[in-house]
C-alpha positions as CSV (number, residue, x, y, z in Angstrom):
1,M,82.5,55.8,95.1
2,A,85.2,54.0,97.6
3,N,85.6,56.0,100.8
4,I,89.0,55.8,103.5
5,K,88.2,52.4,104.9
6,E,88.5,50.8,101.6
7,I,91.6,53.1,100.4
8,A,93.3,51.6,104.1
9,R,92.6,47.9,103.6
10,M,93.2,47.6,100.1
11,A,96.4,50.1,100.8
12,G,97.4,47.7,103.5
13,V,97.8,50.8,106.0
14,S,95.6,52.3,108.3
15,V,92.9,55.1,108.0
16,T,94.8,57.4,110.5
17,T,97.3,57.1,107.2
18,V,94.6,57.9,104.7
19,S,93.9,60.5,107.0
20,R,97.2,61.9,107.5
21,V,98.3,61.6,103.5
22,L,95.1,63.1,102.6
23,N,95.7,66.2,105.1
24,N,99.8,66.4,103.9
25,H,100.6,65.4,106.6
26,P,104.6,65.0,107.1
27,Y,105.0,62.0,109.2
28,V,104.5,59.9,106.5
29,S,106.7,57.3,105.0
30,K,107.6,57.5,101.7
31,D,106.3,54.0,101.3
32,K,103.2,53.9,102.7
33,R,102.2,57.9,100.6
34,D,102.8,56.0,97.5
35,A,100.8,52.8,98.5
36,V,97.5,55.0,99.1
37,L,98.1,57.8,96.6
38,Q,98.2,55.0,93.7
39,T,95.2,53.4,95.9
40,I,93.6,56.5,95.4
41,E,94.6,57.0,91.8
42,Q,93.2,52.8,91.2
43,L,89.9,53.9,93.0
44,D,89.5,57.0,91.3
45,Y,88.8,58.9,94.8
46,T,87.3,61.6,95.0
47,R,88.1,63.3,98.3
48,N,84.5,63.9,100.4
49,M,85.4,66.5,103.0
50,N,82.6,65.9,105.5
51,A,84.0,62.2,105.6
52,V,87.4,63.6,106.4
53,H,85.9,66.3,108.7
54,L,84.5,63.5,110.8
55,I,87.6,61.5,110.6
56,T,90.2,64.4,111.7
57,G,87.4,66.8,113.5
58,R,89.1,69.2,111.0
59,T,87.7,71.0,108.2
60,G,91.0,72.7,106.9
61,A,89.5,76.3,106.8
62,V,89.9,79.5,109.2
63,A,87.7,82.1,109.0
64,V,88.8,85.8,108.6
65,I,87.1,88.8,110.1
66,L,87.7,92.3,108.9
67,P,85.6,95.5,108.0
68,Y,86.6,96.0,104.0
69,I,87.8,93.9,101.6
70,H,89.2,97.2,100.1
71,A,90.8,99.5,102.4
72,F,94.8,98.5,101.8
73,Y,95.5,98.3,106.0
74,F,93.6,95.1,105.5
75,S,95.0,94.0,102.6
76,I,98.1,93.9,103.5
77,I,97.4,91.8,106.7
78,M,95.2,89.6,104.3
79,N,99.0,88.9,102.4
80,G,100.8,87.9,105.3
81,L,97.7,85.6,106.1
82,A,96.9,84.3,102.7
83,H,100.9,83.3,102.4
84,E,101.0,81.4,105.2
85,A,97.6,79.6,105.2
86,L,98.7,78.7,101.8
87,L,102.0,77.2,103.1
88,S,100.2,75.6,105.7
89,Q,97.2,73.7,103.0
90,Y,94.5,75.3,104.7
91,R,91.8,77.8,103.4
92,L,90.7,81.0,104.0
93,I,87.1,81.8,104.7
94,L,86.9,85.8,104.1
95,C,83.9,87.5,105.8
96,Q,83.4,91.0,105.5
97,S,81.4,92.2,108.7
98,N,81.4,96.0,107.7
99,Y,82.0,96.6,111.5
100,L,78.6,95.2,112.3
101,E,78.4,93.0,115.3
102,E,75.8,90.4,114.4
103,E,77.9,89.4,110.8
104,E,80.9,89.1,113.2
105,I,78.8,86.4,115.2
106,K,77.7,84.7,112.8
107,V,81.4,84.0,111.9
108,L,81.9,83.4,115.7
109,E,78.5,80.9,115.1
110,M,80.2,78.8,112.0
111,L,83.0,77.9,115.1
112,R,80.2,77.2,117.7
113,H,79.2,74.6,115.6
114,K,81.8,73.2,113.8
115,E,81.8,75.0,110.9
116,I,85.7,75.9,110.9
117,D,88.6,75.5,112.5
118,G,89.5,78.6,114.0
119,V,88.7,82.8,113.5
120,V,91.2,85.4,112.7
121,I,89.9,88.9,113.6
122,V,91.7,91.5,112.2
123,S,89.8,94.5,113.4
124,T,86.1,94.1,115.3
125,A,83.3,95.9,116.5
126,L,82.6,93.5,119.2
127,K,83.6,93.5,123.1
128,P,86.0,91.1,124.1
129,E,84.0,89.3,126.4
130,I,81.5,88.7,124.0
131,I,84.4,87.1,121.6
132,E,85.6,85.5,124.8
133,E,82.6,83.3,124.9
134,Y,83.4,81.7,121.8
135,T,86.9,80.4,123.5
136,A,85.5,77.3,124.8
137,Y,84.7,76.2,120.8
138,G,88.0,77.0,119.4
139,P,91.0,79.0,118.9
140,I,90.7,83.3,117.9
141,I,93.5,85.5,117.7
142,T,93.2,89.5,116.8
143,C,95.5,91.9,114.9
144,Q,94.7,94.3,117.7
145,D,95.7,94.2,121.4
146,S,92.9,93.5,123.6
147,G,94.8,93.0,126.7
148,E,94.7,89.4,128.0
149,R,91.9,88.0,127.4
150,R,91.7,84.2,127.0
151,Y,92.3,84.4,123.1
152,S,95.2,85.5,121.1
153,S,96.3,88.8,119.5
154,V,99.8,89.9,117.8
155,Y,99.6,93.6,117.4
156,I,101.8,97.2,117.4
157,E,101.0,99.3,120.4
158,H,99.5,102.6,118.2
159,Y,100.1,104.7,121.1
160,A,103.8,104.7,121.4
161,A,104.5,104.4,117.5
162,F,101.8,107.4,117.1
163,K,104.1,109.1,119.5
164,Q,107.3,108.2,118.2
165,G,106.2,109.4,114.6
166,L,104.9,113.2,116.5
167,E,108.7,112.8,118.3
168,Y,110.1,112.4,115.1
169,L,108.5,115.6,113.6
170,T,109.2,117.9,116.2
171,G,112.6,116.6,116.1
172,K,112.5,118.3,112.5
173,G,111.8,121.9,114.0
174,Y,107.7,121.3,113.0
175,R,106.0,123.3,115.7
176,S,102.5,122.8,114.3
177,I,101.4,119.5,113.1
178,G,97.8,118.5,111.7
179,Y,96.3,114.6,111.8
180,C,94.5,112.8,109.4
181,E,92.3,109.2,110.5
182,G,90.8,107.2,109.4
183,R,87.5,105.6,110.7
184,R,86.6,108.3,113.9
185,N,85.5,105.7,116.4
186,G,87.5,102.3,115.3
187,S,89.8,101.3,118.9
188,S,92.9,102.2,117.6
189,A,92.3,105.1,115.8
190,V,90.8,106.4,119.9
191,I,94.2,105.4,120.9
192,R,96.0,107.7,118.4
193,Q,94.0,110.2,118.8
194,T,94.9,110.2,122.8
195,A,98.3,110.4,121.5
196,Y,98.1,113.0,119.4
197,R,96.3,115.3,122.1
198,E,98.8,114.4,125.3
199,F,101.5,115.1,123.0
200,I,100.7,118.1,121.9
201,A,99.4,119.2,124.7
202,E,102.6,118.3,126.4
203,H,104.8,119.8,124.4
204,Q,102.4,122.8,124.0
205,L,102.3,122.5,120.1
206,A,100.0,124.8,118.4
207,F,96.8,123.2,117.4
208,E,93.7,124.0,116.3
209,E,90.8,121.7,115.5
210,E,90.4,121.9,112.1
211,W,93.7,120.5,111.9
212,M,91.9,116.5,112.7
213,I,90.2,115.1,109.2
214,Y,89.0,111.9,109.9
215,D,87.3,109.5,107.9
216,C,89.7,109.9,105.3
217,T,90.9,106.3,104.1
218,T,91.5,106.4,100.0
219,E,93.6,108.8,98.0
220,E,90.4,110.7,97.1
221,D,89.8,111.3,101.1
222,G,93.6,112.4,101.1
223,A,93.7,115.0,98.4
224,A,90.0,116.4,100.3
225,A,91.8,116.6,103.4
226,A,95.0,118.6,101.1
227,L,91.9,120.9,99.7
228,S,90.6,121.9,103.3
229,L,93.8,122.6,104.4
230,L,94.4,124.9,101.2
231,K,91.2,127.1,103.2
232,M,92.8,127.3,106.1
233,S,93.5,130.6,107.5
234,Q,96.0,129.2,109.4
235,R,97.2,125.6,108.7
236,P,99.9,123.5,110.1
237,E,103.9,123.3,109.4
238,A,103.3,119.2,109.2
239,M,100.3,116.4,108.8
240,I,100.5,112.9,110.0
241,I,98.6,110.7,107.9
242,T,97.3,107.4,108.7
243,G,97.8,105.2,105.5
244,D,100.2,106.1,102.5
245,H,97.5,106.2,100.3
246,V,95.9,108.7,101.9
247,A,99.3,110.3,102.4
248,A,99.5,109.7,98.3
249,G,96.6,111.4,97.9
250,L,97.3,114.8,99.5
251,I,100.7,115.1,98.3
252,I,99.3,115.1,95.0
253,E,96.6,117.8,95.5
254,A,98.7,119.7,97.4
255,R,101.5,119.8,94.7
256,R,98.7,120.4,92.1
257,S,97.8,123.1,94.0
258,G,101.5,124.3,94.3
259,L,102.3,123.4,97.8
260,S,105.9,122.1,98.1
261,I,106.4,118.8,100.0
262,P,107.9,119.2,102.3
263,G,109.1,123.1,102.0
264,D,105.0,124.3,102.7
265,L,104.2,121.3,104.0
266,A,106.1,118.4,105.6
267,V,103.6,114.7,105.3
268,M,104.3,111.8,107.4
269,G,102.5,108.3,106.3
270,F,101.9,105.5,108.3
271,D,101.8,101.8,108.0
272,N,104.9,101.2,104.7
273,Q,102.5,100.8,102.0
274,P,104.0,100.1,98.2
275,I,102.6,104.1,97.2
276,G,104.9,105.0,100.3
277,R,107.7,104.1,98.2
278,L,106.8,105.0,95.2
279,L,106.5,108.6,96.0
280,Q,109.0,108.4,98.4
281,I,107.0,108.9,101.6
282,T,108.2,109.4,104.8
283,T,106.3,106.6,106.7
284,M,106.2,104.2,110.1
285,D,106.8,100.5,109.5
286,N,104.1,98.2,110.7
287,H,104.9,95.7,110.2
288,L,101.6,94.9,109.1
289,Y,102.2,91.5,107.1
290,E,104.0,89.9,109.4
291,M,101.1,90.7,111.8
292,G,98.8,88.8,109.6
293,A,101.7,85.9,109.1
294,A,102.4,85.7,113.0
295,A,98.5,85.6,113.3
296,F,97.7,82.4,110.7
297,R,101.1,80.6,112.6
298,I,99.5,81.3,115.9
299,I,96.5,80.2,115.1
300,H,97.4,77.2,113.4
301,E,99.2,76.1,116.1
302,Q,96.8,76.1,118.0
303,I,94.1,74.4,115.7
304,H,96.8,71.1,115.8
305,S,97.3,72.0,120.1
306,E,95.9,69.6,122.0
307,R,95.7,72.6,125.4
308,P,96.1,75.6,123.4
309,E,96.9,78.5,125.6
310,P,96.7,82.6,124.3
311,V,99.7,83.7,122.8
312,Y,100.6,88.3,123.2
313,R,103.2,88.7,120.3
314,K,103.4,92.7,120.5
315,L,105.9,93.3,116.7
316,D,108.2,96.0,116.2
317,Y,107.6,99.6,114.4
318,R,110.0,102.0,112.8
319,I,110.4,105.1,111.1
320,I,111.3,104.7,107.5
321,E,112.7,108.2,106.7
322,R,112.2,109.5,102.8
323,S,112.2,113.2,100.9
324,T,108.8,114.4,102.5
325,V,109.7,115.7,106.5
């Protein structure tokens, strides 16, 4: 099998030019690119990834750490990541962690051993200080606000976004608001819970502890939450729910049980997922697709930079008014 040096010799170009052609680098003249491709075809060359890695110092792959593959919140972020990776001819290595620190460390160790070019952390159980230790081996970016660290982040302000959602509901006249949350102890979840409790106290709204319902991540969880509300002696006038799929399950079960939405119960979702458009759910658009796309663009630029500096990019959010509030 021909190697890169032999291809360069026969094509009359440098080894660097052959490497650029193999990696779809844009800065190669058409004549040289054609010469390399013709030589490869003549030699029936099979691309050896290890050889390319040795020459370029890059693997052409980025690892993505996420806790669960099936969660819709993460899948929208992944869609943005995958689209940008495809445009850049990069491979994504998907690593499901189940929020196990040891699994996340394994991926960061891949960066240490140069098996990948960078790491995108969609959501993590690791402390920021641990992640920072691995920035010596390559670029890392998180899809959550980690403050100004030695690694990059792209995020929304969950406290402000959640507070705006609550302000929207009280502006519509609702004085008792319940809340469905996913992972109770997640970093973003804790921020939202703080925003909720502080807003309720500040505006002296009605509150019952049972109105806060946790571990809601699927349509079935939303349906179960609706049944819980029906059993309450005093239920809230409105619900704010982190995830449109959960909101959809709650709405479907509530209507099946005879409740009018929004007459008997107003429902506001989060994340602007496709099912929210289908069921006309009022929601908060967190720009999750753009979060994933921006994360890949940032890390790709850092991979190709000699001295990458951390980037902290805050995304906007907006309320989408539909028919459930």
